[in-house]
N, C-alpha and C positions, 0 to 999 in steps of 0.2 A: 642403503640406497646405492652407495658407491659399489658394493660387491655385486648388486643386481645388474648395474650398468656394465661392469666388467664381464659378468656371465654372458649377457646378451651380445657384447662385443666379440667375445671368444666364440660364441655359438655362430654368429654371423660370418666370422672369418673362416670357421671350419666348413660351413656350407659353401662359401665362396671357393675355397681351395678344392673341395670335393667336386664342385660343379665344373672346375677347369679340366678335370680328367675326361678324356674321351677316347673312344676306340678308333684306331686308324687301321685300314687294311691296305695292302699293296701287292703288286706283282712285279717280279724282277725278271728282266730279259737281257740277252746280249744284244749286240748291234744288229744281228740278223733276225731278231725277234724270236730267238729260241729261249724257252723258259729255263731258268736256273734254279734247279731244286737243291735243297740243303745249303743255300746261301745264308750267311750269318747276318742277322739284323739286330743291332745292339743300340740301346739308348745310351748315348755318349755320356761318359763320366758317371756311369751307374753299373749295377750288376744285372740290370733288366735286359732281356733280349729273347730272341727266338730264332728259329730257322724256317726257311721256306719249305712248303710241302711239295709233293710231286708235280703240282701245277704251277710252282714258282710263287705261291701266294703266302702271305703272312698276316697276322692280326696282333696288334699290341695296344695296351692301354697307356696313353701318354698325355702330356700337357702341351699346350700350344708352343711353349718355350723350349720343349725338348728337341734335341737333334738326333736323328737316326744315322747310325754308321753302318753302311752296307759293305760287306766284303765277300769275295769268292776267289778261290785259288786261280791265278792266271789272269785276273781282272783288276782294274783299278778299284781302290777303296773310295766310296762316295759318301758324302755327308749331306743330309737334307734336313732343314728346319721344318718341323711339323706345321706350325702356324695353325690356320683354320682348315687345313686339308683333312678330308675324311677318307679319300681313296687316292693312292699314289702309284703311278707307273714309273718304274725305275729302270733305266738302261745303263748297264755297265760296259765300259770300254775295255777291249782286250789289251793285255800287256804282254802277250806272248813274244812280241818282237824284242822284248828286253831280255829274254832268256837266251842262253847260249845254245844254238842249234847244233849240238854235237851228240855223238853216241859214245859212251864210255863202256869199255868191256874190261872187267876185272875178275881175276881168279884168285881166291884165297879161302881158307877154311873149308876146303872141299866143296866150294860152290862157284858158280859162274853168274855174274851179274851184268846185265845190259840195261842201260837207262838212257833216256833221251826224250824227245817229244816230236810229234808231228803237229799239224795245224790244229790247235785247240784240244790236243789230246796228249796227256802225259802217259808214258808207259814205263813200267819197270818189270823186267823179266828176270826171274831168279831160278836157277836149277840147283837142287839140293840132292845130296846122296841119300838123305833120309829126311823124314818129315817130323817136325817138332809141333806138337799140338798146344795151342794157346787159346784160351777163351776169356773174354772180357764180360764181366757181369756185375751188377745189373746194367743193362744197356738197352734203352736209355736209362739214365739215373737222374732223379729229381733233386738230389742233394749234392751231386757232383763227385760222389765217392764211387770208385770202381775197384773191383778185385780182379787180379790177373791169375787165372787158374792154368797151371802148366801140367804137362803129363808126368813130370817127376821133379825131384829136387836138383837144382843146379848150384855150382860153386859161385858163379858170378853172373849177376843179372843187371843189365843197364836198360833203363826205360827213358825214352825221350818223348816229349809231348809237343806237338806243333799245332798252331792254329791254321785256319784255312787260307791264310796268306803265306803259309810256308815258314813262318817265324817260329823258332824254337823258344818255348815259354817255360819249359820245366825239364830238368834232368835228375834222375834218381839212380843210385847204384846200390845194389845189395850184394853182400858177400856171405857165402855159406848160409844161404837162406834157410830159416827154420819156420817161416810162416808165409802165407800167401801175400804177394806184393800188393800194396794198395796205391792206387793213383788218386790223388786228392786234387780235384778241380773245383772245390767248393767256393773258392774266392774268385773264380773266373766267371765271365758272363755266360748265359745260356747259348748253346750253339754246338757245332760239330768240331771235334778235335781229332788229330791223327796220332795214334800211339805206335811208336817204333820200339821194338824190343830186341835186344841181343842177349842170348844166353850162352855162356861159355864159348863165345866167338861165333855162334850161329845166329843169323838174322831171321827173326820170325816174320810172318806176313803182317804188313801194317794194318792195324785195326782202326775203325772209326768209333770214337766214343761220343755219344750224344748226351749233353747235359740239357734236360728238358725243363 
């Protein structure tokens, strides 16, 4: 009798917990009501998350107690408690005024780099004497593992991974590489990451890695 009661109690609790899960949809805008595509939407303190589509929209399965953490490069990071909300409209505040409004021109390794920003636009211009081919695959990746395919073997390769807030979250260095470099984002939340690669002193074009 006791085991039967425990079974029903466990079964009831399981149904209750399952029933608490619900699907929430949302749209993310800036202050001028422009949609923000590829914004990161993460369930705080978990590995669950997604990115907004071309319409700035997302869908996630959450519980009422979950908190969504929304981030986008150049904008404030916002946290929203789900509660009983089914549809959420989120407006992110620009933080461009906190960036240094300067233009830097540097010349080294046979290249010229100019970087700075205009209103709500980051730009980086690089001029190379030759082009190094780099391909990231699979992209998107469901397990967070990416391979970097280069046009030839290099003596020294440095790979840096940034989140969409511009924070450096991972650095890897390879010397006298004998295999294809692997970028492991399996422990990171779903979203978009920026991959910066330097091979034998040459900077490659920054790649977007999408963990889906």
